DRENNU-76020 format. One line per 10 residues: number of its first residue (from 1); for each residue x, y, z of N, C-alpha, C. Coordinates in nm, 4 decimals, decimal comma. Layout:
<rs>
NUM> X:Y:Z:X:Y:Z:X:Y:Z; ...
</rs>
This chain:
<rs>
1> -6,5267:5,3179:-0,8300:-6,5301:5,1744:-0,8531:-6,4022:5,1099:-0,8029; -6,3875:4,9679:-0,8132:-6,2736:4,8962:-0,7558:-6,1451:4,9261:-0,8304; -6,1531:4,9423:-0,9655:-6,0322:4,9675:-1,0422:-5,9762:5,1046:-1,0121; -6,0679:5,2055:-0,9987:-6,0202:5,3406:-0,9697:-5,9715:5,3528:-0,8276; -6,0176:5,2663:-0,7375:-5,9742:5,2730:-0,5977:-5,8451:5,1978:-0,5737; -5,7907:5,1271:-0,6747:-5,6656:5,0520:-0,6592:-5,6851:4,9121:-0,6113; -5,8093:4,8666:-0,5829:-5,8361:4,7316:-0,5369:-5,8496:4,6397:-0,6563; -5,8132:4,5087:-0,6415:-5,8240:4,4156:-0,7532:-5,9692:4,3987:-0,7943; -5,9931:4,3905:-0,9248:-6,1274:4,3723:-0,9778:-6,1718:4,2295:-0,9594; -6,3003:4,2057:-0,9804:-6,3526:4,0693:-0,9711:-6,2867:3,9784:-1,0726
11> -6,2581:4,0348:-1,1931:-6,1938:3,9554:-1,2975:-6,0529:3,9143:-1,2553; -5,9805:4,0052:-1,1912:-5,8443:3,9744:-1,1457:-5,8443:3,8698:-1,0360; -5,9403:3,8809:-0,9440:-5,9482:3,7826:-0,8368:-5,9779:3,6440:-0,8913; -6,0613:3,6375:-0,9921:-6,0948:3,5084:-1,0523:-5,9727:3,4460:-1,1182; -5,8906:3,5292:-1,1828:-5,7700:3,4777:-1,2488:-5,6720:3,4217:-1,1467; -5,6576:3,4907:-1,0333:-5,5662:3,4439:-0,9286:-5,6122:3,3111:-0,8731; -5,7465:3,3023:-0,8451:-5,7997:3,1771:-0,7902:-5,7822:3,0621:-0,8886; -5,7984:3,0909:-1,0171:-5,7826:2,9867:-1,1195:-5,6388:2,9368:-1,1254; -5,5434:3,0292:-1,1154:-5,4014:2,9907:-1,1178:-5,3657:2,9054:-0,9970; -5,4156:2,9443:-0,8802:-5,3881:2,8674:-0,7590:-5,4470:2,7274:-0,7674
21> -5,5666:2,7177:-0,8246:-5,6311:2,5877:-0,8382:-5,5506:2,4962:-0,9305; -5,5033:2,5525:-1,0434:-5,4235:2,4718:-1,1365:-5,2957:2,4217:-1,0705; -5,2341:2,5071:-0,9878:-5,1113:2,4681:-0,9182:-5,1375:2,3531:-0,8217; -5,2508:2,3612:-0,7472:-5,2838:2,2553:-0,6521:-5,3125:2,1245:-0,7254; -5,3878:2,1341:-0,8359:-5,4197:2,0136:-0,9125:-5,2937:1,9476:-0,9693; -5,1999:2,0317:-1,0136:-5,0743:1,9772:-1,0680:-4,9962:1,9016:-0,9608; -4,9889:1,9588:-0,8400:-4,9174:1,8920:-0,7306:-4,9856:1,7612:-0,6943; -5,1179:1,7634:-0,6899:-5,1913:1,6406:-0,6565:-5,1673:1,5320:-0,7604; -5,1635:1,5717:-0,8890:-5,1405:1,4744:-0,9960:-5,0053:1,4059:-0,9804; -4,9012:1,4833:-0,9565:-4,7668:1,4252:-0,9452:-4,7530:1,3394:-0,8201
31> -4,8167:1,3803:-0,7104:-4,8123:1,2980:-0,5899:-4,8822:1,1648:-0,6121; -4,9966:1,1696:-0,6815:-5,0699:1,0464:-0,7108:-4,9883:0,9542:-0,8007; -4,9214:1,0124:-0,8999:-4,8394:0,9327:-0,9910:-4,7234:0,8661:-0,9176; -4,6586:0,9406:-0,8280:-4,5486:0,8836:-0,7503:-4,5964:0,7695:-0,6623; -4,7133:0,7862:-0,6015:-4,7674:0,6794:-0,5165:-4,7944:0,5532:-0,5973; -4,8519:0,5695:-0,7177:-4,8809:0,4542:-0,8026:-4,7532:0,3821:-0,8443; -4,6511:0,4604:-0,8819:-4,5239:0,3997:-0,9226:-4,4575:0,3269:-0,8067; -4,4660:0,3850:-0,6865:-4,4052:0,3214:-0,5692:-4,4731:0,1893:-0,5379; -4,6066:0,1864:-0,5459:-4,6805:0,0634:-0,5171:-4,6487:-0,0440:-0,6206; -4,6349:-0,0026:-0,7474:-4,6041:-0,0998:-0,8519:-4,4641:-0,1574:-0,8323
41> -4,3684:-0,0713:-0,7944:-4,2314:-0,1188:-0,7719:-4,2262:-0,2144:-0,6540; -4,3045:-0,1857:-0,5494:-4,3045:-0,2727:-0,4316:-4,3669:-0,4075:-0,4624; -4,4662:-0,4078:-0,5532:-4,5343:-0,5329:-0,5859:-4,4565:-0,6181:-0,6847; -4,3624:-0,5567:-0,7585:-4,2872:-0,6316:-0,8597:-4,1959:-0,7334:-0,7929; -4,1793:-0,8511:-0,8527:-4,0885:-0,9516:-0,7945:-3,9445:-0,9036:-0,7980; -3,8720:-0,9295:-0,6909:-3,7324:-0,8876:-0,6815:-3,6424:-0,9977:-0,7360; -3,5681:-0,9641:-0,8397:-3,4777:-1,0612:-0,8991:-3,3520:-1,0738:-0,8141; -3,2977:-1,1931:-0,7984:-3,1749:-1,2097:-0,7194:-3,0559:-1,1445:-0,7884; -2,9708:-1,0838:-0,7093:-2,8487:-1,0221:-0,7601:-2,7317:-1,1109:-0,7224; -2,6544:-1,1494:-0,8206:-2,5421:-1,2383:-0,7957:-2,4124:-1,1727:-0,8418
51> -2,3057:-1,2019:-0,7695:-2,1743:-1,1487:-0,8053:-2,0704:-1,2572:-0,7855; -1,9587:-1,2395:-0,8513:-1,8504:-1,3377:-0,8442:-1,7302:-1,2745:-0,7771; -1,6753:-1,3410:-0,6768:-1,5512:-1,2980:-0,6135:-1,4353:-1,3647:-0,6866; -1,3509:-1,2835:-0,7492:-1,2419:-1,3376:-0,8299:-1,1194:-1,3721:-0,7475; -1,1185:-1,3346:-0,6199:-1,0042:-1,3648:-0,5347:-0,9816:-1,5140:-0,5232; -0,8615:-1,5589:-0,5530:-0,8275:-1,6999:-0,5455:-0,8606:-1,7767:-0,6716; -0,9420:-1,7161:-0,7602:-0,9764:-1,7835:-0,8854:-0,8946:-1,7266:-1,0005; -0,9020:-1,5968:-1,0183:-0,8231:-1,5346:-1,1241:-0,6977:-1,4685:-1,0711; -0,6899:-1,4506:-0,9414:-0,5703:-1,3939:-0,8795:-0,5377:-1,4729:-0,7539; -0,4103:-1,4682:-0,7142:-0,3672:-1,5344:-0,5913:-0,3720:-1,4346:-0,4771
61> -0,4358:-1,4721:-0,3676:-0,4415:-1,3864:-0,2497:-0,4015:-1,4683:-0,1280; -0,3004:-1,4185:-0,0564:-0,2443:-1,4940:0,0547:-0,3416:-1,5224:0,1664; -0,4374:-1,4333:0,1887:-0,5305:-1,4547:0,3006:-0,6267:-1,5691:0,2721; -0,6451:-1,6052:0,1440:-0,7338:-1,7161:0,1106:-0,6664:-1,8497:0,1387; -0,5388:-1,8625:0,1009:-0,4652:-1,9862:0,1229:-0,3236:-1,9514:0,1688; -0,3079:-1,9054:0,2931:-0,1767:-1,8601:0,3409:-0,0715:-1,9695:0,3435; -0,1138:-2,0957:0,3474:-0,0166:-2,2049:0,3527:0,0701:-2,2115:0,2275; 0,0263:-2,1492:0,1173:0,1076:-2,1467:-0,0039:0,2417:-2,0791:0,0190; 0,2482:-1,9912:0,1175:0,3683:-1,9119:0,1398:0,4541:-1,9652:0,2551; 0,4067:-2,0700:0,3221:0,4729:-2,1159:0,4440:0,6165:-2,1606:0,4218
71> 0,6459:-2,2166:0,3064:0,7798:-2,2700:0,2830:0,8800:-2,1702:0,2302; 0,8402:-2,0460:0,2135:0,9317:-1,9447:0,1605:1,0210:-1,8931:0,2726; 1,1526:-1,9010:0,2575:1,2421:-1,8451:0,3600:1,2203:-1,6938:0,3731; 1,2192:-1,6464:0,4961:1,1914:-1,5046:0,5209:1,0621:-1,4618:0,4500; 0,9562:-1,5382:0,4749:0,8297:-1,5132:0,4048:0,7658:-1,3801:0,4420; 0,8140:-1,3157:0,5479:0,7636:-1,1832:0,5829:0,8411:-1,0728:0,5114; 0,9376:-1,1128:0,4286:1,0150:-1,0164:0,3501:1,0001:-1,0476:0,2013; 0,8774:-1,0673:0,1584:0,8522:-1,0956:0,0176:0,8670:-0,9686:-0,0658; 0,8760:-0,9877:-0,1955:0,8894:-0,8746:-0,2859:0,7715:-0,7790:-0,2673; 0,8011:-0,6499:-0,2559:0,6973:-0,5499:-0,2359:0,6717:-0,5135:-0,0913
81> 0,7322:-0,5875:0,0017:0,7158:-0,5555:0,1440:0,7755:-0,4183:0,1738; 0,7108:-0,3423:0,2603:0,7588:-0,2093:0,2970:0,8089:-0,2105:0,4412; 0,9301:-0,1588:0,4596:0,9951:-0,1580:0,5907:1,0344:-0,0169:0,6313; 1,0406:0,0029:0,7627:1,0946:0,1260:0,8198:1,2063:0,0885:0,9161; 1,3169:0,1628:0,9107:1,4355:0,1330:0,9907:1,4597:0,2460:1,0906; 1,4771:0,2093:1,2170:1,5035:0,3090:1,3207:1,6378:0,2794:1,3865; 1,7273:0,3766:1,3826:1,8588:0,3596:1,4435:1,8458:0,3459:1,5947; 1,9090:0,2426:1,6514:1,8998:0,2228:1,7962:1,9914:0,3183:1,8716; 2,0931:0,3716:1,8049:2,1832:0,4649:1,8728:2,1357:0,6097:1,8602; 2,0816:0,6461:1,7459:2,0368:0,7835:1,7231:1,8885:0,8031:1,7533
91> 1,8181:0,6902:1,7750:1,6747:0,6947:1,8062:1,5967:0,7736:1,7006; 1,6363:0,7552:1,5768:1,5688:0,8235:1,4665:1,5486:0,7299:1,3491; 1,4401:0,7526:1,2762:1,4115:0,6700:1,1588:1,5009:0,7114:1,0422; 1,5389:0,6141:0,9636:1,6151:0,6411:0,8422:1,5196:0,6964:0,7368; 1,5629:0,8023:0,6695:1,4786:0,8662:0,5684:1,5603:0,8944:0,4436; 1,4938:0,8888:0,3306:1,5520:0,9360:0,2053:1,5181:1,0841:0,1941; 1,6190:1,1695:0,2046:1,5942:1,3133:0,1983:1,5183:1,3495:0,0706; 1,4176:1,4345:0,0851:1,3325:1,4798:-0,0247:1,2538:1,3647:-0,0882; 1,2506:1,2510:-0,0202:1,1810:1,1356:-0,0756:1,2604:1,0606:-0,1797; 1,3817:1,1069:-0,2076:1,4676:1,0456:-0,3079:1,5447:1,1516:-0,3841
101> 1,6547:1,1098:-0,4476:1,7369:1,2046:-0,5211:1,8460:1,2671:-0,4372; 1,8630:1,2211:-0,3138:1,9641:1,2767:-0,2237:2,0135:1,1655:-0,1314; 2,0811:1,2053:-0,0230:2,1363:1,1071:0,0689:2,0347:1,0558:0,1692; 2,0786:0,9573:0,2476:1,9972:0,9027:0,3561:2,0412:0,9639:0,4877; 1,9454:0,9881:0,5762:1,9731:1,0396:0,7101:1,8990:0,9529:0,8109; 1,9410:0,9608:0,9358:1,8756:0,8834:1,0423:1,8431:0,9771:1,1572; 1,7434:1,0625:1,1361:1,7103:1,1634:1,2373:1,5614:1,1948:1,2474; 1,4772:1,1106:1,1905:1,3346:1,1403:1,1928:1,2704:1,0830:1,3192; 1,1890:1,1669:1,3841:1,1219:1,1219:1,5063:0,9995:1,0361:1,4758; 0,9422:1,0533:1,3573:0,8269:0,9745:1,3146:0,8507:0,9234:1,1736
111> 0,7812:0,8160:1,1408:0,7997:0,7546:1,0089:0,6767:0,7747:0,9222; 0,7010:0,8110:0,7965:0,5942:0,8244:0,6979:0,6493:0,7774:0,5631; 0,6095:0,8439:0,4548:0,6486:0,7983:0,3219:0,7977:0,8022:0,2960; 0,8638:0,9116:0,3332:1,0072:0,9241:0,3079:1,0890:0,8274:0,3928; 1,0301:0,7778:0,4992:1,0994:0,6852:0,5892:1,0616:0,5392:0,5627; 0,9978:0,5142:0,4509:0,9518:0,3793:0,4171:1,0252:0,3292:0,2932; 1,0731:0,2050:0,3002:1,1532:0,1468:0,1927:1,0855:0,0193:0,1422; 1,0661:0,0131:0,0113:1,0025:-0,1041:-0,0504:1,1100:-0,2019:-0,0972; 1,0885:-0,3296:-0,0648:1,1853:-0,4325:-0,1000:1,1627:-0,4839:-0,2415; 1,2718:-0,4905:-0,3170:1,2768:-0,5691:-0,4390:1,3593:-0,6920:-0,4054
121> 1,2942:-0,8042:-0,3948:1,3601:-0,9254:-0,3458:1,4379:-0,9945:-0,4580; 1,5657:-1,0211:-0,4310:1,6504:-1,0968:-0,5231:1,6568:-1,2421:-0,4789; 1,6829:-1,2627:-0,3511:1,6696:-1,3948:-0,2895:1,6302:-1,3735:-0,1442; 1,6384:-1,4764:-0,0627:1,5849:-1,4661:0,0731:1,6563:-1,3652:0,1613; 1,7789:-1,3265:0,1273:1,8529:-1,2309:0,2102:1,9005:-1,1083:0,1331; 1,8896:-1,1082:0,0027:1,9450:-1,0014:-0,0804:1,8327:-0,9218:-0,1459; 1,8447:-0,7880:-0,1369:1,7346:-0,7020:-0,1801:1,7866:-0,5722:-0,2405; 1,7007:-0,5098:-0,3209:1,7142:-0,3684:-0,3550:1,6136:-0,2927:-0,2701; 1,6471:-0,1687:-0,2365:1,5606:-0,0859:-0,1522:1,5124:0,0341:-0,2331; 1,3820:0,0412:-0,2521:1,3221:0,1483:-0,3314:1,2574:0,2510:-0,2392
131> 1,2789:0,3799:-0,2702:1,2301:0,4863:-0,1825:1,1036:0,5500:-0,2394; 1,0523:0,6478:-0,1669:0,9243:0,7122:-0,1985:0,9208:0,7681:-0,3407; 1,0319:0,8278:-0,3848:1,0374:0,8888:-0,5176:1,0724:0,7925:-0,6283; 1,0703:0,6621:-0,5982:1,0969:0,5545:-0,6947:1,2442:0,5409:-0,7330; 1,3343:0,6019:-0,6580:1,4763:0,5764:-0,6771:1,5202:0,4612:-0,5868; 1,6402:0,4108:-0,6128:1,6936:0,2993:-0,5359:1,8112:0,3450:-0,4499; 1,8176:0,2879:-0,3304:1,9279:0,3172:-0,2390:2,0540:0,2502:-0,2917; 2,1646:0,3237:-0,2866:2,2926:0,2687:-0,3301:2,4069:0,3346:-0,2557; 2,5271:0,2838:-0,2763:2,6437:0,3425:-0,2103:2,7354:0,4041:-0,3151; 2,8098:0,5058:-0,2719:2,9088:0,5686:-0,3577:3,0482:0,5233:-0,3164
141> 3,1477:0,5627:-0,3932:3,2836:0,5136:-0,3704:3,3389:0,5542:-0,2346; 3,2904:0,6641:-0,1779:3,3382:0,7085:-0,0468:3,2586:0,6481:0,0687; 3,1647:0,5580:0,0384:3,0857:0,4942:0,1434:2,9580:0,5661:0,1795; 2,9332:0,6809:0,1193:2,8078:0,7513:0,1474:2,6909:0,6755:0,0851; 2,5755:0,6879:0,1480:2,4568:0,6150:0,1043:2,3559:0,7154:0,0491; 2,3132:0,6933:-0,0745:2,2239:0,7865:-0,1426:2,1082:0,7093:-0,2055; 2,0054:0,7831:-0,2448:1,8914:0,7238:-0,3157:1,8730:0,8015:-0,4448; 1,9552:0,7698:-0,5440:1,9552:0,8457:-0,6688:1,9393:0,7599:-0,7936; 1,9609:0,6303:-0,7835:1,9572:0,5440:-0,9021:1,8139:0,5208:-0,9483; 1,7922:0,5302:-1,0792:1,6590:0,5047:-1,1339:1,6362:0,3564:-1,1626
151> 1,7423:0,2787:-1,1649:1,7316:0,1332:-1,1795:1,8421:0,0702:-1,0950; 1,8168:-0,0474:-1,0381:1,9144:-0,1075:-0,9471:2,0253:-0,1821:-1,0207; 2,1426:-0,1780:-0,9603:2,2573:-0,2532:-1,0096:2,3341:-0,3101:-0,8924; 2,4608:-0,3394:-0,9136:2,5414:-0,3972:-0,8061:2,5523:-0,3024:-0,6871; 2,5671:-0,1733:-0,7136:2,5825:-0,0753:-0,6052:2,4539:-0,0561:-0,5257; 2,3424:-0,1045:-0,5773:2,2126:-0,0899:-0,5100:2,1626:-0,2220:-0,4520; 2,2526:-0,3168:-0,4337:2,2147:-0,4497:-0,3843:2,2654:-0,4685:-0,2418; 2,1742:-0,4992:-0,1500:2,2072:-0,5084:-0,0080:2,1653:-0,6440:0,0487; 2,2362:-0,6824:0,1533:2,2018:-0,8054:0,2253:2,1452:-0,7666:0,3610; 2,0267:-0,8187:0,3919:1,9630:-0,7900:0,5202:1,9935:-0,9029:0,6178
161> 2,0566:-0,8683:0,7285:2,0935:-0,9653:0,8322:2,0031:-0,9408:0,9522; 1,9356:-1,0457:0,9994:1,8374:-1,0311:1,1065:1,8868:-1,0949:1,2356; 1,8376:-1,0409:1,3475:1,8657:-1,1045:1,4760:1,7695:-1,2208:1,4969; 1,7851:-1,2926:1,6075:1,7019:-1,4114:1,6312:1,5543:-1,3754:1,6439; 1,5249:-1,2600:1,7010:1,3855:-1,2190:1,7182:1,3242:-1,1571:1,5944; 1,4058:-1,1341:1,4924:1,3632:-1,0778:1,3641:1,3016:-0,9384:1,3764; 1,3364:-0,8675:1,4837:1,2872:-0,7312:1,4989:1,3987:-0,6280:1,4814; 1,5200:-0,6776:1,4557:1,6336:-0,5890:1,4315:1,7118:-0,6389:1,3100; 1,7725:-0,5426:1,2414:1,8484:-0,5766:1,1209:1,9784:-0,4991:1,1146; 2,0727:-0,5604:1,0424:2,1904:-0,4900:0,9931:2,1838:-0,4982:0,8408
171> 2,2292:-0,3935:0,7765:2,2204:-0,3856:0,6307:2,3613:-0,3867:0,5735; 2,3975:-0,4970:0,5085:2,5310:-0,5088:0,4502:2,5304:-0,4515:0,3091; 2,6220:-0,3595:0,2847:2,6324:-0,2936:0,1551:2,7149:-0,3779:0,0577; 2,7157:-0,3424:-0,0703:2,7933:-0,4173:-0,1693:2,9439:-0,4186:-0,1420; 2,9942:-0,3236:-0,0630:3,1374:-0,3215:-0,0307:3,1733:-0,4144:0,0846; 3,0767:-0,4899:0,1352:3,1018:-0,5845:0,2431:3,0934:-0,5250:0,3818; 3,0668:-0,3958:0,3919:3,0543:-0,3284:0,5208:2,9069:-0,2981:0,5489; 2,8790:-0,2698:0,6759:2,7407:-0,2463:0,7165:2,7091:-0,0971:0,7188; 2,5830:-0,0660:0,6923:2,5372:0,0715:0,7078:2,5351:0,1066:0,8557; 2,5740:0,2302:0,8865:2,5661:0,2779:1,0246:2,5098:0,4187:1,0274
181> 2,4399:0,4486:1,1365:2,3858:0,5823:1,1595:2,4864:0,6605:1,2426; 2,5374:0,7685:1,1865:2,6396:0,8481:1,2542:2,5774:0,9563:1,3426; 2,6601:1,0128:1,4289:2,6114:1,1141:1,5222:2,5630:1,2403:1,4518; 2,6143:1,2657:1,3306:2,5684:1,3827:1,2551:2,4465:1,3517:1,1686; 2,3845:1,2357:1,1939:2,2612:1,1909:1,1273:2,2836:1,1316:0,9888; 2,4051:1,1362:0,9368:2,4297:1,0751:0,8068:2,4313:0,9229:0,8190; 2,4096:0,8576:0,7070:2,4160:0,7117:0,7004:2,5264:0,6746:0,6028; 2,6199:0,5938:0,6496:2,7335:0,5547:0,5664:2,7527:0,4038:0,5709; 2,8168:0,3512:0,4672:2,8427:0,2072:0,4579:2,9901:0,1826:0,4874; 3,0241:0,1849:0,6173:3,1654:0,1738:0,6543:3,1857:0,1107:0,7922
191> 3,0920:0,0273:0,8355:3,1023:-0,0358:0,9670:3,1340:-0,1834:0,9475; 3,2451:-0,2279:1,0085:3,2900:-0,3646:0,9861:3,2960:-0,4526:1,1082; 3,2495:-0,4047:1,2215:3,2600:-0,4821:1,3450:3,1457:-0,5830:1,3578; 3,1679:-0,6828:1,4424:3,0614:-0,7784:1,4747:2,9615:-0,7110:1,5690; 2,8547:-0,7801:1,5998:2,7513:-0,7172:1,6819:2,6941:-0,8137:1,7841; 2,6441:-0,7552:1,8930:2,5668:-0,8309:1,9918:2,4207:-0,7863:1,9873; 2,3870:-0,7047:1,8872:2,2525:-0,6525:1,8659:2,2066:-0,5586:1,9775; 2,3005:-0,4988:2,0479:2,2661:-0,4075:2,1563:2,2348:-0,2669:2,1074; 2,1876:-0,1829:2,2008:2,1499:-0,0459:2,1669:2,2699:0,0461:2,1472; 2,3903:-0,0064:2,1656:2,5104:0,0742:2,1479:2,5756:0,0541:2,0119
201> 2,5125:-0,0231:1,9259:2,5708:-0,0547:1,7953:2,5085:0,0343:1,6877; 2,5866:0,1227:1,6243:2,5305:0,2137:1,5234:2,4889:0,1447:1,3942; 2,5227:0,0159:1,3793:2,4834:-0,0568:1,2579:2,3551:-0,1373:1,2773; 2,2942:-0,1253:1,3942:2,1719:-0,2004:1,4243:2,0504:-0,1082:1,4090; 1,9489:-0,1601:1,3434:1,8262:-0,0837:1,3213:1,7058:-0,1664:1,3656; 1,6179:-0,1044:1,4437:1,4899:-0,1678:1,4759:1,4010:-0,1573:1,3529; 1,3314:-0,2662:1,3216:1,2575:-0,2735:1,1952:1,1075:-0,2810:1,2206; 1,0343:-0,2002:1,1463:0,8881:-0,2068:1,1454:0,8430:-0,2488:1,0065; 0,7645:-0,3545:1,0012:0,7081:-0,4003:0,8737:0,5736:-0,3319:0,8540; 0,5665:-0,2444:0,7554:0,4460:-0,1648:0,7339:0,3393:-0,2460:0,6630
211> 0,3772:-0,3072:0,5541:0,2825:-0,3873:0,4766:0,3586:-0,4850:0,3897; 0,2872:-0,5860:0,3421:0,3485:-0,6857:0,2560:0,2504:-0,7327:0,1505; 0,3025:-0,7951:0,0469:0,2206:-0,8462:-0,0617:0,2280:-0,9978:-0,0655; 0,1167:-1,0612:-0,1011:0,1123:-1,2064:-0,1175:0,0323:-1,2373:-0,2429; 0,1032:-1,2483:-0,3537:0,0385:-1,2761:-0,4808:0,1189:-1,3746:-0,5627; 0,0841:-1,3840:-0,6899:0,1499:-1,4795:-0,7776:0,2997:-1,4537:-0,7874; 0,3345:-1,3267:-0,8074:0,4762:-1,2955:-0,8239:0,5549:-1,3305:-0,6983; 0,4945:-1,3058:-0,5827:0,5642:-1,3355:-0,4575:0,5893:-1,4856:-0,4416; 0,4967:-1,5694:-0,4883:0,5173:-1,7142:-0,4817:0,6335:-1,7555:-0,5707; 0,6301:-1,7095:-0,6954:0,7347:-1,7477:-0,7906:0,8700:-1,6902:-0,7510
221> 0,8702:-1,5656:-0,7067:0,9946:-1,5014:-0,6659:1,0484:-1,5601:-0,5366; 0,9585:-1,5935:-0,4447:1,0010:-1,6444:-0,3146:1,0560:-1,7855:-0,3192; 0,9897:-1,8726:-0,3938:1,0347:-2,0119:-0,4032:1,1390:-2,0322:-0,5124; 1,1301:-1,9524:-0,6181:1,2042:-1,9826:-0,7396:1,1179:-2,0714:-0,8279; 1,1432:-2,0672:-0,9579:1,0567:-2,1382:-1,0527:1,0474:-2,2869:-1,0236; 1,1612:-2,3510:-0,9975:1,1628:-2,4968:-0,9792:1,0796:-2,5398:-0,8591; 1,0903:-2,4680:-0,7486:1,0177:-2,5047:-0,6274:0,8731:-2,4562:-0,6302; 0,8471:-2,3505:-0,7045:0,7126:-2,2926:-0,7041:0,6115:-2,3810:-0,7758; 0,6526:-2,4466:-0,8827:0,5571:-2,5244:-0,9632:0,4890:-2,6355:-0,8840; 0,5620:-2,7203:-0,8087:0,4896:-2,8221:-0,7307:0,4028:-2,7632:-0,6205
231> 0,4447:-2,6504:-0,5639:0,3627:-2,5853:-0,4616:0,2296:-2,5406:-0,5212; 0,2344:-2,4907:-0,6427:0,1143:-2,4369:-0,7055:0,0177:-2,5450:-0,7509; 0,0590:-2,6714:-0,7494:-0,0339:-2,7796:-0,7820:-0,1473:-2,7877:-0,6800; -0,1227:-2,7379:-0,5607:-0,2278:-2,7347:-0,4585:-0,3462:-2,6539:-0,5079; -0,3181:-2,5461:-0,5775:-0,4259:-2,4615:-0,6274:-0,5059:-2,5326:-0,7362; -0,4384:-2,6183:-0,8142:-0,5094:-2,6933:-0,9168:-0,6112:-2,7870:-0,8534; -0,5726:-2,8529:-0,7444:-0,6631:-2,9450:-0,6760:-0,7837:-2,8723:-0,6189; -0,7666:-2,7450:-0,5885:-0,8763:-2,6656:-0,5327:-0,9555:-2,5925:-0,6410; -0,9262:-2,6271:-0,7676:-0,9930:-2,5612:-0,8806:-0,9712:-2,4107:-0,8784; -0,8547:-2,3699:-0,8346:-0,8230:-2,2284:-0,8299:-0,7315:-2,1934:-0,9468
241> -0,7200:-2,0643:-0,9730:-0,6340:-2,0169:-1,0808:-0,4893:-2,0526:-1,0518; -0,4205:-2,1075:-1,1492:-0,2812:-2,1478:-1,1314:-0,1907:-2,0487:-1,2037; -0,1115:-1,9720:-1,1306:-0,0206:-1,8791:-1,1962:0,0971:-1,9521:-1,2573; 0,1589:-1,8908:-1,3542:0,2789:-1,9467:-1,4154:0,3973:-1,8585:-1,3813; 0,5076:-1,9195:-1,3449:0,6266:-1,8429:-1,3081:0,7076:-1,8074:-1,4325
</rs>
């Protein structure tokens, strides 16, 4: 017989066919259900989706009304602006060694995070320089320039002097002397000569502006409280958010 010969019995074949049929019916059921749900979703009315752009209403954004910043002296050097300095004599970018916590050098062929300095604006020409590791650039009693201070003080306050084209700078230290890039790649605050902004002056740096900020704080900081308030009345007329200094 079939069982003794090792072949499946009629009963076994029937069970297999029944299982296969149930599997096919199950797949058909789910496909039909998906089709019905898809048709119902397509026929349903689509409700409009609305969103609110808060730019210019709850926050100040310079690209919306750039004229707000037009009267700020050195408006491209607002608080939070990031700069990179390249020595014209050493042909190297100034870097905070280790990103901070050490001295400054002027020997980098390319600029990245360690070679980028964030401005803390005090007034239109006076700034603190913050490095990648969140320390501030300052000078020591021997004129060496380091980035070790966790908060800025008098020793971390610099004056940025620009040429007519605003693409070159000299950095005056608190001791009244300018930073210079030396042949050994160190940066020191001990240069007192005048300049013609030429490529032979170790106190001259070509400047790249990486990015800048234009917000409420920049308006108040850039103009000062007294001048900022009448400027900000423009935003009131436009039914925009009015920041307070």
